[in-house]
PARO-121712 format. One record per residue (C-alpha): z, y, x; residue number from 0. Coordinates in steps of 0.02 Angstrom, whole numbers, plus 50000, padded with zeros to 5 digits. Example, Ala and Ser with C-alpha at 12.3 -4.5 7.8 and 13.67 -1.06 7.14 Angstrom:
2
ATOM     w     v     u num
ATOM 50390 49775 50615   0
ATOM 50357 49947 50684   1
***
This chain:
492
ATOM     w     v     u num
ATOM 49322 54617 50748   0
ATOM 49331 54532 50919   1
ATOM 49519 54553 50920   2
ATOM 49532 54480 50747   3
ATOM 49429 54329 50801   4
ATOM 49542 54298 50952   5
ATOM 49696 54309 50841   6
ATOM 49625 54183 50720   7
ATOM 49580 54065 50864   8
ATOM 49760 54071 50930   9
ATOM 49829 54034 50757  10
ATOM 49709 53887 50738  11
ATOM 49758 53818 50908  12
ATOM 49943 53838 50866  13
ATOM 49919 53753 50697  14
ATOM 49828 53606 50778  15
ATOM 49969 53581 50903  16
ATOM 50100 53589 50766  17
ATOM 50003 53463 50661  18
ATOM 49987 53345 50810  19
ATOM 50173 53360 50845  20
ATOM 50216 53326 50665  21
ATOM 50098 53176 50661  22
ATOM 50178 53103 50818  23
ATOM 50351 53130 50744  24
ATOM 50297 53042 50583  25
ATOM 50223 52897 50681  26
ATOM 50383 52877 50780  27
ATOM 50482 52883 50618  28
ATOM 50372 52749 50538  29
ATOM 50386 52640 50694  30
ATOM 50574 52662 50689  31
ATOM 50579 52620 50503  32
ATOM 50469 52467 50534  33
ATOM 50584 52406 50673  34
ATOM 50735 52431 50561  35
ATOM 50651 52333 50422  36
ATOM 50608 52192 50543  37
ATOM 50786 52187 50608  38
ATOM 50851 52175 50431  39
ATOM 50730 52033 50394  40
ATOM 50781 51940 50552  41
ATOM 50965 51960 50511  42
ATOM 50936 51897 50334  43
ATOM 50832 51749 50396  44
ATOM 50968 51699 50519  45
ATOM 51098 51706 50380  46
ATOM 50989 51603 50263  47
ATOM 50956 51470 50395  48
ATOM 51141 51466 50441  49
ATOM 51187 51427 50261  50
ATOM 51068 51277 50262  51
ATOM 51142 51198 50419  52
ATOM 51324 51241 50392  53
ATOM 51365 51069 50320  54
ATOM 51256 50960 50433  55
ATOM 51121 50978 50564  56
ATOM 50937 50962 50515  57
ATOM 50773 50933 50603  58
ATOM 50652 51079 50605  59
ATOM 50546 50996 50471  60
ATOM 50698 50967 50361  61
ATOM 50759 51145 50388  62
ATOM 50588 51216 50343  63
ATOM 50581 51109 50187  64
ATOM 50756 51157 50131  65
ATOM 50716 51342 50157  66
ATOM 50557 51327 50054  67
ATOM 50635 51254 49898  68
ATOM 50793 51360 49915  69
ATOM 50702 51527 49929  70
ATOM 50532 51492 49851  71
ATOM 50429 51535 50007  72
ATOM 50395 51450 50172  73
ATOM 50496 51489 50327  74
ATOM 50335 51537 50416  75
ATOM 50308 51676 50287  76
ATOM 50486 51735 50318  77
ATOM 50454 51738 50506  78
ATOM 50295 51842 50480  79
ATOM 50390 51965 50370  80
ATOM 50516 51985 50510  81
ATOM 50377 52016 50637  82
ATOM 50413 51854 50730  83
ATOM 50261 51767 50804  84
ATOM 50356 51611 50859  85
ATOM 50370 51450 50762  86
ATOM 50537 51401 50684  87
ATOM 50596 51300 50835  88
ATOM 50561 51443 50955  89
ATOM 50647 51569 50842  90
ATOM 50803 51460 50823  91
ATOM 50812 51430 51011  92
ATOM 50824 51618 51038  93
ATOM 50969 51641 50917  94
ATOM 51143 51613 50988  95
ATOM 51213 51563 50819  96
ATOM 51113 51400 50824  97
ATOM 51116 51251 50939  98
ATOM 50992 51108 50953  99
ATOM 51057 50936 50994 100
ATOM 50952 50778 50992 101
ATOM 50810 50866 50901 102
ATOM 50926 50927 50761 103
ATOM 50973 51108 50727 104
ATOM 51152 51155 50686 105
ATOM 51275 51298 50703 106
ATOM 51326 51328 50884 107
ATOM 51513 51318 50849 108
ATOM 51499 51161 50742 109
ATOM 51383 51049 50842 110
ATOM 51463 50878 50863 111
ATOM 51529 50847 51036 112
ATOM 51420 50739 51147 113
ATOM 51568 50692 51257 114
ATOM 51566 50517 51185 115
ATOM 51553 50365 51297 116
ATOM 51410 50283 51203 117
ATOM 51418 50120 51303 118
ATOM 51604 50101 51270 119
ATOM 51589 50140 51085 120
ATOM 51441 50023 51057 121
ATOM 51531 49887 51154 122
ATOM 51683 49904 51040 123
ATOM 51574 49885 50886 124
ATOM 51486 49731 50955 125
ATOM 51648 49648 51012 126
ATOM 51721 49674 50838 127
ATOM 51571 49581 50766 128
ATOM 51563 49430 50879 129
ATOM 51462 49507 51020 130
ATOM 51299 49536 50927 131
ATOM 51234 49614 50765 132
ATOM 51080 49691 50686 133
ATOM 51024 49856 50761 134
ATOM 51021 49938 50589 135
ATOM 51198 49882 50549 136
ATOM 51261 49940 50718 137
ATOM 51181 50112 50698 138
ATOM 51256 50129 50525 139
ATOM 51429 50085 50591 140
ATOM 51407 50208 50736 141
ATOM 51368 50351 50616 142
ATOM 51520 50309 50511 143
ATOM 51632 50318 50664 144
ATOM 51561 50474 50748 145
ATOM 51469 50567 50610 146
ATOM 51317 50576 50723 147
ATOM 51177 50452 50751 148
ATOM 51154 50348 50906 149
ATOM 50981 50427 50925 150
ATOM 51056 50603 50926 151
ATOM 51179 50560 51064 152
ATOM 51058 50463 51174 153
ATOM 50899 50560 51139 154
ATOM 50807 50396 51114 155
ATOM 50768 50274 50974 156
ATOM 50900 50136 50968 157
ATOM 50776 50000 51018 158
ATOM 50721 50101 51170 159
ATOM 50900 50137 51220 160
ATOM 50950 49954 51211 161
ATOM 50794 49897 51305 162
ATOM 50832 50014 51450 163
ATOM 51019 49983 51453 164
ATOM 51101 49867 51579 165
ATOM 51247 49834 51461 166
ATOM 51151 49777 51307 167
ATOM 51003 49668 51270 168
ATOM 50891 49645 51119 169
ATOM 50898 49466 51058 170
ATOM 50759 49400 50949 171
ATOM 50702 49514 50808 172
ATOM 50806 49670 50776 173
ATOM 50970 49602 50846 174
ATOM 51067 49676 50992 175
ATOM 51205 49594 51092 176
ATOM 51310 49616 51246 177
ATOM 51229 49557 51407 178
ATOM 51359 49419 51428 179
ATOM 51335 49363 51248 180
ATOM 51145 49364 51261 181
ATOM 51151 49248 51411 182
ATOM 51242 49118 51305 183
ATOM 51127 49142 51156 184
ATOM 50941 49127 51195 185
ATOM 50874 49142 51016 186
ATOM 50923 49187 50840 187
ATOM 50869 49100 50682 188
ATOM 50733 49187 50581 189
ATOM 50715 49155 50396 190
ATOM 50549 49108 50317 191
ATOM 50456 49249 50226 192
ATOM 50505 49258 50043 193
ATOM 50378 49248 49904 194
ATOM 50486 49359 49794 195
ATOM 50466 49549 49786 196
ATOM 50514 49636 49947 197
ATOM 50699 49663 49976 198
ATOM 50800 49744 50111 199
ATOM 50870 49581 50177 200
ATOM 50713 49476 50175 201
ATOM 50587 49602 50240 202
ATOM 50674 49733 50343 203
ATOM 50812 49652 50442 204
ATOM 50834 49748 50604 205
ATOM 50717 49892 50558 206
ATOM 50764 50070 50601 207
ATOM 50730 50223 50496 208
ATOM 50598 50283 50622 209
ATOM 50501 50121 50635 210
ATOM 50332 50174 50566 211
ATOM 50263 49996 50571 212
ATOM 50408 49938 50462 213
ATOM 50364 50065 50328 214
ATOM 50182 50013 50328 215
ATOM 50226 49828 50326 216
ATOM 50342 49856 50179 217
ATOM 50208 49952 50086 218
ATOM 50085 49811 50110 219
ATOM 50209 49690 50033 220
ATOM 50251 49795 49881 221
ATOM 50077 49867 49845 222
ATOM 49939 49770 49930 223
ATOM 49757 49790 49877 224
ATOM 49755 49629 49776 225
ATOM 49909 49689 49680 226
ATOM 49825 49850 49625 227
ATOM 49668 49765 49561 228
ATOM 49773 49634 49470 229
ATOM 49876 49756 49368 230
ATOM 49721 49859 49327 231
ATOM 49636 49705 49253 232
ATOM 49792 49664 49153 233
ATOM 49796 49839 49079 234
ATOM 49613 49831 49035 235
ATOM 49638 49667 48942 236
ATOM 49777 49745 48837 237
ATOM 49669 49896 48793 238
ATOM 49530 49779 48738 239
ATOM 49646 49671 48633 240
ATOM 49725 49820 48544 241
ATOM 49557 49903 48513 242
ATOM 49486 49746 48434 243
ATOM 49619 49734 48298 244
ATOM 49668 49917 48275 245
ATOM 49615 49996 48110 246
ATOM 49618 50175 48178 247
ATOM 49467 50281 48227 248
ATOM 49505 50287 48413 249
ATOM 49417 50430 48503 250
ATOM 49474 50382 48679 251
ATOM 49613 50294 48773 252
ATOM 49711 50376 48915 253
ATOM 49780 50257 49046 254
ATOM 49932 50335 49126 255
ATOM 50100 50288 49198 256
ATOM 50118 50219 49374 257
ATOM 49977 50094 49346 258
ATOM 49855 50224 49283 259
ATOM 49903 50343 49424 260
ATOM 49887 50209 49558 261
ATOM 50070 50218 49614 262
ATOM 50141 50055 49546 263
ATOM 50236 49930 49654 264
ATOM 50277 49746 49633 265
ATOM 50415 49722 49506 266
ATOM 50398 49900 49441 267
ATOM 50231 49905 49351 268
ATOM 50231 50031 49210 269
ATOM 50088 50098 49106 270
ATOM 50064 50226 48969 271
ATOM 49922 50195 48846 272
ATOM 49884 50348 48742 273
ATOM 49765 50316 48598 274
ATOM 49682 50480 48547 275
ATOM 49645 50455 48361 276
ATOM 49524 50554 48255 277
ATOM 49597 50623 48094 278
ATOM 49782 50622 48142 279
ATOM 49867 50786 48093 280
ATOM 49937 50895 48231 281
ATOM 50086 50951 48130 282
ATOM 50226 50848 48055 283
ATOM 50219 50713 48188 284
ATOM 50403 50674 48163 285
ATOM 50356 50619 47986 286
ATOM 50202 50511 48016 287
ATOM 50231 50436 48189 288
ATOM 50357 50301 48140 289
ATOM 50261 50237 47988 290
ATOM 50102 50230 48092 291
ATOM 50189 50133 48231 292
ATOM 50258 50005 48107 293
ATOM 50083 49978 48036 294
ATOM 50004 49956 48207 295
ATOM 50141 49835 48259 296
ATOM 50105 49728 48105 297
ATOM 49919 49724 48145 298
ATOM 49948 49680 48329 299
ATOM 50043 49524 48274 300
ATOM 49876 49458 48209 301
ATOM 49791 49467 48379 302
ATOM 49765 49299 48465 303
ATOM 49772 49384 48635 304
ATOM 49946 49455 48596 305
ATOM 50023 49303 48511 306
ATOM 50149 49276 48651 307
ATOM 50186 49460 48681 308
ATOM 50339 49537 48599 309
ATOM 50302 49712 48532 310
ATOM 50454 49825 48514 311
ATOM 50460 49980 48403 312
ATOM 50537 50130 48490 313
ATOM 50564 50310 48436 314
ATOM 50390 50374 48476 315
ATOM 50298 50224 48547 316
ATOM 50268 50037 48544 317
ATOM 50331 49943 48696 318
ATOM 50277 49775 48764 319
ATOM 50301 49674 48923 320
ATOM 50150 49574 48982 321
ATOM 50152 49435 49112 322
ATOM 50342 49456 49127 323
ATOM 50325 49612 49234 324
ATOM 50200 49739 49168 325
ATOM 50289 49863 49053 326
ATOM 50173 49955 48932 327
ATOM 50212 50101 48815 328
ATOM 50081 50136 48681 329
ATOM 50073 50305 48597 330
ATOM 49956 50381 48468 331
ATOM 49904 50563 48473 332
ATOM 49789 50681 48380 333
ATOM 49630 50729 48471 334
ATOM 49632 50894 48566 335
ATOM 49484 50987 48639 336
ATOM 49568 51006 48807 337
ATOM 49723 51054 48904 338
ATOM 49726 51234 48842 339
ATOM 49707 51176 48662 340
ATOM 49861 51064 48681 341
ATOM 49966 51204 48757 342
ATOM 49912 51323 48619 343
ATOM 49974 51198 48489 344
ATOM 50142 51181 48578 345
ATOM 50160 51370 48582 346
ATOM 50115 51377 48398 347
ATOM 50245 51248 48346 348
ATOM 50378 51305 48469 349
ATOM 50428 51246 48645 350
ATOM 50549 51116 48574 351
ATOM 50400 51022 48503 352
ATOM 50329 50988 48677 353
ATOM 50398 50810 48684 354
ATOM 50285 50764 48538 355
ATOM 50131 50813 48638 356
ATOM 50175 50725 48801 357
ATOM 50044 50591 48767 358
ATOM 49906 50720 48748 359
ATOM 49951 50793 48919 360
ATOM 49956 50623 49006 361
ATOM 49773 50637 49057 362
ATOM 49804 50794 49162 363
ATOM 49966 50722 49235 364
ATOM 49875 50563 49286 365
ATOM 49736 50664 49366 366
ATOM 49861 50773 49460 367
ATOM 49948 50622 49538 368
ATOM 49798 50507 49562 369
ATOM 49698 50637 49658 370
ATOM 49831 50647 49795 371
ATOM 49792 50576 49967 372
ATOM 49827 50394 50003 373
ATOM 49969 50441 50121 374
ATOM 50057 50537 49983 375
ATOM 50042 50390 49863 376
ATOM 50113 50276 49997 377
ATOM 50268 50388 50006 378
ATOM 50283 50381 49816 379
ATOM 50282 50191 49817 380
ATOM 50409 50182 49958 381
ATOM 50526 50299 49862 382
ATOM 50509 50189 49708 383
ATOM 50553 50036 49811 384
ATOM 50708 50126 49876 385
ATOM 50756 50172 49698 386
ATOM 50740 49992 49639 387
ATOM 50858 49937 49778 388
ATOM 50998 50048 49711 389
ATOM 51113 50031 49561 390
ATOM 51109 50176 49439 391
ATOM 51214 50233 49292 392
ATOM 51140 50288 49127 393
ATOM 51041 50451 49144 394
ATOM 51058 50444 49334 395
ATOM 50905 50340 49376 396
ATOM 50765 50454 49442 397
ATOM 50604 50434 49344 398
ATOM 50433 50398 49416 399
ATOM 50386 50580 49379 400
ATOM 50533 50644 49482 401
ATOM 50496 50537 49635 402
ATOM 50308 50566 49628 403
ATOM 50327 50755 49618 404
ATOM 50456 50756 49758 405
ATOM 50334 50662 49870 406
ATOM 50191 50781 49827 407
ATOM 50299 50934 49860 408
ATOM 50360 50868 50028 409
ATOM 50183 50830 50087 410
ATOM 50120 51000 50032 411
ATOM 50261 51090 50121 412
ATOM 50279 50989 50281 413
ATOM 50124 50877 50301 414
ATOM 50228 50751 50400 415
ATOM 50083 50631 50444 416
ATOM 50199 50483 50479 417
ATOM 50283 50392 50334 418
ATOM 50456 50387 50413 419
ATOM 50453 50577 50425 420
ATOM 50391 50594 50247 421
ATOM 50529 50483 50180 422
ATOM 50661 50572 50285 423
ATOM 50605 50740 50217 424
ATOM 50611 50674 50039 425
ATOM 50788 50610 50068 426
ATOM 50839 50780 50137 427
ATOM 50772 50866 49982 428
ATOM 50857 50742 49866 429
ATOM 51024 50767 49956 430
ATOM 51027 50942 49881 431
ATOM 50930 50907 49725 432
ATOM 51045 51014 49618 433
ATOM 50975 51168 49708 434
ATOM 50791 51122 49684 435
ATOM 50674 51252 49609 436
ATOM 50496 51186 49614 437
ATOM 50355 51257 49508 438
ATOM 50167 51225 49511 439
ATOM 50014 51331 49473 440
ATOM 49879 51199 49456 441
ATOM 49860 51201 49267 442
ATOM 49951 51360 49213 443
ATOM 50010 51526 49283 444
ATOM 50187 51548 49344 445
ATOM 50221 51679 49211 446
ATOM 50175 51552 49076 447
ATOM 50334 51450 49110 448
ATOM 50454 51452 48964 449
ATOM 50584 51580 49019 450
ATOM 50743 51481 48976 451
ATOM 50688 51345 49098 452
ATOM 50692 51463 49247 453
ATOM 50882 51470 49236 454
ATOM 50901 51280 49246 455
ATOM 50951 51191 49406 456
ATOM 50880 51077 49460 457
ATOM 50711 51143 49408 458
ATOM 50565 51025 49440 459
ATOM 50426 51087 49327 460
ATOM 50293 50974 49256 461
ATOM 50131 51026 49340 462
ATOM 50038 51014 49173 463
ATOM 50167 51072 49046 464
ATOM 50248 51245 49065 465
ATOM 50377 51197 48934 466
ATOM 50448 51045 49024 467
ATOM 50574 51027 49164 468
ATOM 50551 50848 49227 469
ATOM 50729 50850 49296 470
ATOM 50811 50938 49148 471
ATOM 51002 50921 49161 472
ATOM 51008 50864 48979 473
ATOM 50901 50711 49022 474
ATOM 50937 50676 49205 475
ATOM 51102 50678 49300 476
ATOM 51058 50703 49484 477
ATOM 51233 50672 49554 478
ATOM 51202 50490 49600 479
ATOM 51032 50530 49674 480
ATOM 51111 50660 49789 481
ATOM 51252 50544 49839 482
ATOM 51139 50395 49877 483
ATOM 51011 50500 49970 484
ATOM 51150 50573 50079 485
ATOM 51248 50414 50111 486
ATOM 51117 50278 50126 487
ATOM 50976 50248 50246 488
ATOM 50807 50191 50187 489
ATOM 50817 50017 50263 490
ATOM 51002 49981 50238 491
***
């Protein structure tokens, strides 16, 4: 029995050693597999980033933003999957395929040459324009000639470069000249501030695209505190006047649009008034909406407060312009118990019916936008000002919804803090708007999105309506938006 016990002990010891050896082999195999997986992820990430900078160099913020809306996840998540603990800038610096010049990331073999005599080139531009010109105009001309900004080549903001240079001198406000020219000219004429809505010429002469104070000064002009309170009072007076003469059993009134959301600017004040009416049928809206609108229009003509206001009958609303600038759309909707009740009705009648229920969803859309931080709303207003400065073809003008959602997305993804960075990131996104795929999960699950929409590009989902693409190609042509965002600067 003692011999048998010793034999069993040897077998147990041998089995334990074999198990330990097998475990170590498995651990090494798993480590090897993990390293292979990480290498694959790194290779894929480098390829994805290379595709984004193959056409033009981007800042790290812009590159992170472009990666997020191109691939549906943040670049930080991709770095973690690849086992990389560095931030994006550190990762890119360690990859030979990339090169960083003037704070912008590009492909190593395609980085613009910095062997440009900046002094000579700037002097040529100034001499061709009488010896002096606006800083903004000069920078624009420099980019056209060399396909790279003056800031990228000098590593400094234009104003800083000119202040430190012995060859150039800033003259007055936002104007640069040759040293010889500036000695002859001691001052430049400045125009008086205009009382009209802000414009590029009157407000921003000489500003650069990184002048944070210029952005804030512009915002104060287009959306000061007194402006916001003024349009709110105007909207309230219209609601009161309509309610006094309307024959309908109004349950509540939703105040939406840019005025209701708190994102209006001077010269672009738009409001949506949604009258939720008891007793209106949920079905057959295409049959009763027009007759109802004609009846309400006739009644409104009897109101003393609206005697001088022209009311226009449109497809699904009544439109009026008050005080020559405030544009108001009035809609009438059945009463719903809540957001889920509205979506259930859309699902019941079919996704194509969602446009008939847009008014009922305006409350949630207004809440989604109005609850955003003040900085985000500032970016929205600045983008709207930029839009109003451009000329657009039919179907090419970006709506308030498009610009507001772009601003929200950029702030959520990059949190840029400064307005000039926020606007720059928005412009970068809009340059490639045809690739956008942005969805939200605030009011509905991602799997609730109507499946045919997922194949559309661009895809900018309504945050409150899983059946609506705000940038649907059938309603919005993004070609001009992309071209203008890529070819123009914010201030010129």
